[in-house]
C-alpha angles and dihedrals in degrees: 000000000000116000114230094234097041112106116242117234097240091191091071091068103040114091122198091231088058094062123093120178093184118037113205096213113108128186116257120245120258115247120240109268091007113180119234089247092052091046091053092048091049091052091049090050090049091050092049091050087053091048088053090055091048091048090050089051092056091043088065087072092071088232096106114089098190114019094191094053091042090055090050090051090051092050092047091051092049092050090059092061135334117265092207092117104172138013106298094356133100128181104196107191136171142172108218140171085225093067116088097193138357112287138175130206135185129207134175125202119222125246117356092344139252133289109260103162092263117184091241092050092239132125123273123230105167125056122186109188125203124185127176137173108265094231141018127167098240097038092237095137091045091055092047091048094052095043094047090048089053092047092052091047091053095041094052091057087073109089093205089059096051092043089052092052090051091052099042113125100195145006093270091060089054089055091046092053092051092045090050092052094045094050098044 
């Protein structure tokens, strides 16, 4: 049984194949004379293309039973409220019947970042993905999900952590940053 105050070892749930240091999604170009409605639709489409790339990233873990349904669950969750929680940072998270066990992914956007409907209106560079089964009898995954979400939220308030994620050159450095934060 996991104690409520005991920190979760995030590293247990992050797989190297679920790390992307250079997302391929790029924002589409605005059309000349584009209406506000068309601009909004274009931005929604861009965000959903990005969510597809993030869903594909987590699918590499082998823990997603139906990638198409998982992507739809991720989109549905994001439509409820944006997960862009801080300037430049998003924490997309979803509970889904398509997830076999709790998993974490990390992705970084190139350049200045990508539009992700952040509350501050800015671009998003860092994406920390959390996916959990939607139901388990003992509530173990639910507890892990909530505690890891809280840990990431607290961790990302530290500027040195976010700067380190922006500067990381490879997957091992991502693990080292997390390990450094956990053991501090």
